[in-house]
GUNUMAR-698746 format. One record per residue (C-alpha): residue number from 1; residue in three letters; x, y, z. Coordinates in nm, 4 decimals. Layout:
<pt lumba="NUM" drenza="ala" u="X" v="Y" w="Z"/>
...
END
This chain:
<pt lumba="1" drenza="met" u="1.8785" v="1.4441" w="-3.4433"/>
<pt lumba="2" drenza="leu" u="1.5527" v="1.5083" w="-3.6115"/>
<pt lumba="3" drenza="asn" u="1.5259" v="1.8563" w="-3.4635"/>
<pt lumba="4" drenza="phe" u="1.8695" v="1.9427" w="-3.6033"/>
<pt lumba="5" drenza="leu" u="1.7727" v="1.8194" w="-3.9504"/>
<pt lumba="6" drenza="his" u="1.4437" v="2.0092" w="-3.9295"/>
<pt lumba="7" drenza="ser" u="1.6235" v="2.3301" w="-3.8302"/>
<pt lumba="8" drenza="gln" u="1.8710" v="2.2839" w="-4.1149"/>
<pt lumba="9" drenza="glu" u="1.5787" v="2.2448" w="-4.3621"/>
<pt lumba="10" drenza="asn" u="1.4218" v="2.5635" w="-4.2296"/>
<pt lumba="11" drenza="lys" u="1.7481" v="2.7509" w="-4.2744"/>
<pt lumba="12" drenza="leu" u="1.7928" v="2.6282" w="-4.6313"/>
<pt lumba="13" drenza="phe" u="1.4299" v="2.7175" w="-4.7109"/>
<pt lumba="14" drenza="leu" u="1.4742" v="3.0644" w="-4.5639"/>
<pt lumba="15" drenza="asn" u="1.7981" v="3.1171" w="-4.7592"/>
<pt lumba="16" drenza="phe" u="1.6280" v="3.0025" w="-5.0781"/>
<pt lumba="17" drenza="lys" u="1.3341" v="3.2340" w="-5.0142"/>
<pt lumba="18" drenza="ile" u="1.5681" v="3.5280" w="-4.9635"/>
<pt lumba="19" drenza="leu" u="1.7537" v="3.4457" w="-5.2817"/>
<pt lumba="20" drenza="ile" u="1.4313" v="3.4335" w="-5.4793"/>
<pt lumba="21" drenza="met" u="1.3219" v="3.7677" w="-5.3389"/>
<pt lumba="22" drenza="leu" u="1.6526" v="3.9350" w="-5.4224"/>
<pt lumba="23" drenza="ser" u="1.6687" v="3.7943" w="-5.7697"/>
<pt lumba="24" drenza="ser" u="1.3065" v="3.8965" w="-5.8485"/>
<pt lumba="25" drenza="thr" u="1.3855" v="4.2461" w="-5.7150"/>
<pt lumba="26" drenza="leu" u="1.6911" v="4.2739" w="-5.9405"/>
<pt lumba="27" drenza="leu" u="1.4934" v="4.1442" w="-6.2350"/>
<pt lumba="28" drenza="leu" u="1.2211" v="4.4039" w="-6.1738"/>
<pt lumba="29" drenza="leu" u="1.4737" v="4.6814" w="-6.1593"/>
<pt lumba="30" drenza="asn" u="1.6718" v="4.5278" w="-6.4492"/>
<pt lumba="31" drenza="leu" u="1.9914" v="4.7116" w="-6.3442"/>
<pt lumba="32" drenza="gly" u="2.3271" v="4.5926" w="-6.4597"/>
<pt lumba="33" drenza="gly" u="2.6716" v="4.6883" w="-6.3480"/>
<pt lumba="34" drenza="gln" u="2.7042" v="4.9870" w="-6.5820"/>
<pt lumba="35" drenza="glu" u="2.3690" v="5.1303" w="-6.4726"/>
<pt lumba="36" drenza="val" u="2.4636" v="5.1045" w="-6.1070"/>
<pt lumba="37" drenza="ile" u="2.7957" v="5.2859" w="-6.1702"/>
<pt lumba="38" drenza="leu" u="2.6090" v="5.5536" w="-6.3600"/>
<pt lumba="39" drenza="ile" u="2.3650" v="5.6062" w="-6.0786"/>
<pt lumba="40" drenza="val" u="2.6476" v="5.6317" w="-5.8255"/>
<pt lumba="41" drenza="val" u="2.8381" v="5.8846" w="-6.0400"/>
<pt lumba="42" drenza="leu" u="2.5170" v="6.0920" w="-6.0902"/>
<pt lumba="43" drenza="ala" u="2.4565" v="6.0872" w="-5.7077"/>
<pt lumba="44" drenza="leu" u="2.8143" v="6.2070" w="-5.6505"/>
<pt lumba="45" drenza="leu" u="2.7679" v="6.4838" w="-5.9051"/>
<pt lumba="46" drenza="leu" u="2.4324" v="6.5940" w="-5.7649"/>
<pt lumba="47" drenza="phe" u="2.5028" v="6.5847" w="-5.3995"/>
<pt lumba="48" drenza="gly" u="2.8797" v="6.5872" w="-5.3679"/>
<pt lumba="49" drenza="gly" u="3.1075" v="6.3608" w="-5.1642"/>
<pt lumba="50" drenza="lys" u="3.0404" v="6.5409" w="-4.8345"/>
<pt lumba="51" drenza="lys" u="2.6644" v="6.5339" w="-4.8525"/>
<pt lumba="52" drenza="ile" u="2.6112" v="6.1640" w="-4.9382"/>
<pt lumba="53" drenza="pro" u="2.7163" v="6.0271" w="-4.5866"/>
<pt lumba="54" drenza="glu" u="2.4660" v="6.2695" w="-4.4314"/>
<pt lumba="55" drenza="leu" u="2.1931" v="6.1440" w="-4.6707"/>
<pt lumba="56" drenza="met" u="2.2747" v="5.7852" w="-4.5929"/>
<pt lumba="57" drenza="arg" u="2.2661" v="5.8535" w="-4.2140"/>
<pt lumba="58" drenza="gly" u="1.9244" v="6.0092" w="-4.2543"/>
<pt lumba="59" drenza="leu" u="1.8062" v="5.7195" w="-4.4659"/>
<pt lumba="60" drenza="gly" u="1.9353" v="5.4764" w="-4.2019"/>
<pt lumba="61" drenza="lys" u="1.7577" v="5.6684" w="-3.9187"/>
<pt lumba="62" drenza="gly" u="1.4356" v="5.6666" w="-4.1185"/>
<pt lumba="63" drenza="ile" u="1.4538" v="5.2942" w="-4.1782"/>
<pt lumba="64" drenza="arg" u="1.5332" v="5.2348" w="-3.8100"/>
<pt lumba="65" drenza="glu" u="1.2375" v="5.4429" w="-3.6992"/>
<pt lumba="66" drenza="phe" u="1.0058" v="5.2597" w="-3.9381"/>
<pt lumba="67" drenza="lys" u="1.1317" v="4.9225" w="-3.8109"/>
<pt lumba="68" drenza="asp" u="1.0808" v="5.0318" w="-3.4442"/>
<pt lumba="69" drenza="ala" u="0.7303" v="5.1509" w="-3.5246"/>
<pt lumba="70" drenza="ser" u="0.6395" v="4.8321" w="-3.7023"/>
<pt lumba="71" drenza="asn" u="0.7787" v="4.6238" w="-3.4140"/>
<pt lumba="72" drenza="gly" u="0.5770" v="4.8341" w="-3.1709"/>
<pt lumba="73" drenza="val" u="0.2552" v="4.7717" w="-3.3671"/>
<pt lumba="74" drenza="lys" u="0.3352" v="4.4027" w="-3.3811"/>
<pt lumba="75" drenza="arg" u="0.4059" v="4.3935" w="-3.0111"/>
<pt lumba="76" drenza="asp" u="0.0728" v="4.5740" w="-2.9326"/>
<pt lumba="77" drenza="ile" u="-0.1195" v="4.3262" w="-3.1443"/>
<pt lumba="78" drenza="glu" u="0.0435" v="4.0292" w="-2.9763"/>
<pt lumba="79" drenza="glu" u="-0.0200" v="4.1729" w="-2.6301"/>
<pt lumba="80" drenza="ser" u="-0.3835" v="4.2296" w="-2.7065"/>
<pt lumba="81" drenza="met" u="-0.4196" v="3.8768" w="-2.8452"/>
<pt lumba="82" drenza="asp" u="-0.2515" v="3.7371" w="-2.5329"/>
<pt lumba="83" drenza="ser" u="-0.4794" v="3.9438" w="-2.3047"/>
<pt lumba="84" drenza="lys" u="-0.7879" v="3.8209" w="-2.4901"/>
<pt lumba="85" drenza="glu" u="-0.6740" v="3.4619" w="-2.4604"/>
<pt lumba="86" drenza="ser" u="-0.6067" v="3.5023" w="-2.0848"/>
<pt lumba="87" drenza="asp" u="-0.9517" v="3.6715" w="-2.0398"/>
<pt lumba="88" drenza="lys" u="-1.1124" v="3.3664" w="-2.2152"/>
<pt lumba="89" drenza="leu" u="-0.9231" v="3.1226" w="-1.9951"/>
<pt lumba="90" drenza="asn" u="-1.0101" v="3.3147" w="-1.6731"/>
<pt lumba="91" drenza="ser" u="-1.3806" v="3.3492" w="-1.7672"/>
<pt lumba="92" drenza="gly" u="-1.4003" v="2.9791" w="-1.8435"/>
<pt lumba="93" drenza="lys" u="-1.2948" v="2.8705" w="-1.4934"/>
END
């Protein structure tokens, strides 16, 4: 029962943390509804309706590649830490 309550607290804390990050980002940009509509209309005028999906696909691929690269670096660091720990354990025997 305590584990369930603890996991619920973690989820609430995580949701609260995400909400704070989003609200601070929106405050930093200080964009309202009219500004967002204006940006969308300008993007449509500049790039056209056919080009925007291609741009979004490219953006999505770039974000995916960045995520994969950062996960690869994180995995390499964790593997090197694990190997160092196992080396210490093996040398201590």
